[in-house]
N, C-alpha and C positions, 0 to 999 in steps of 0.2 A: 624508862618504862613506857610501853605503848598504851595510848589512851583510845578507847573505843570511839570517841567523837571524831577522831581523825581517820577512822577506818574508811569512810566513804571517800574522802579526799584522796587517800592513798590508793584506793582501788581505781579511781578515775585516772590518776597520774600513771599508774602501772599500765592501764589499758591503752593510754595514749602512747606511751613509750614502746609498747610491744605490738602495736598495730602495724602489720607489714605494709610498706609502701606498695602501691599498685604500679607495677612497671608498665611502661608504654608498650604498645603492640604495633606491628606493622599495619594491622587492619584498622587501627584507630583513625587513620587519615581517609579511609575509603568512605565515599558518600557524597552528599551535596553540601556545598559551602557557599555562603553569601559573602560577597566582597564587602570590605569596610565601607565603601561608598554606596553600597546597596544598589549597584547598577549592573551586577552580573552574578550568576551562580556557576560555579565550577563543579564538575563531577570528577572525583578521583577514584580510579579503579585500576585493576591489573591491566597492563597494556596488552592489546590483542597479539602483536607480533612477539612480545617478550613478557610472558605471564609472570615472571619473577620481578618485573619492574612495575613502577606506579606511574600512570599517566593521568594528566588533568586536561579536561576539555570544557569549553564554555558551552553550557546547556541552556542557559537563559541569559538574554542580553536586553537591557532596557531599550536599546536601539534596534531590536529585531525588526526586520522588514525594511529598514532604512539604509541609507548609504554607509553608515558606520556599523552595520550589523556584523558581529563576530561570532554568531552562532555556529557551533560545530568546530571551532578552531581549537586545535590542540595547543595548549600553552605550557605543558610540563611533561617531562619524562625524567624520572629519577630512578636510577638503576639498582641501588643497593640500600638496604636498611641496616644501620649500624648505630650503636650508642643512642637508641631512642630517636633516631632521625633518618629520614630518607635523604640520600645524597648521591653524588656522582652522576649527574645528568645536566639537564638544561631547563631553563624557564624562558618563556617568550612573553614579552610585554607588548600587547598590541597598541598601547598608547604611544610608544616610541618606536615600534617596529624593530626591536632588538632582542637578541638572545643573550641570556646571562647564565652563569653557573647558579646552582640553587640548592637550598636545603629546606626541608619541610619537617616541622615538628608539630605534634599536638600536645598542648599543655593545658590541663584542667578544662578540657572540652573546647579549647580555642585552637584553631589551626594557625600556625605561624609560618608564613612562606617568605623565606629570605633570599633575595636576589643579590648577586655580587659579581664583581670583576676582580680577579686576583684572589685576595684573602677574604674569607667569610666575614671577618670583623669590619671590613670596609663597605658592607652592603646595607640594604634597606629591607625592613621587614613589613609585610602586610599581614594583618590579622583578619581572619575570617570566622564567621559563626556558622555552626551546623544548622541546616534547615531540613525539614522532613519532606517538603514538597516544593515544586517550582511555583513562582508567582503565576497567576492566571493569565496575565497579559503584560506585554505582548508575548506571543509564543514563537519559539524557534521552529522553523520548518523541519520536519523529520527528513533525514537523508534518504 
């Protein structure tokens, strides 16, 4: 026999079970992302030459104006969105001056950028947080 005192608990349980999961979208990655080290901001948006692809560019660098300035450097081009991830492209790491294969996912509002050689499982992931605005200084020069 069903008891009324359990009705509230049952209602909460049913609502949790039947709440649909929010699927990731290719647009989730677009915008400004602060690196884990807080030394750069990358902007991800549609590539100019390939609008169906996603490109990432350094739009703020703590070393702007100095010898290690990477402002304006394109560091990512990912050509295809599939299974809640951008893939089939490349990532460039200016720290070691090398290109890698890459995968980009956004999970719970955090960008996961995975660079690898060979198989994805053998790579390293950097997590970035979304920011609304660029830090005020130093500023990257506009092209």
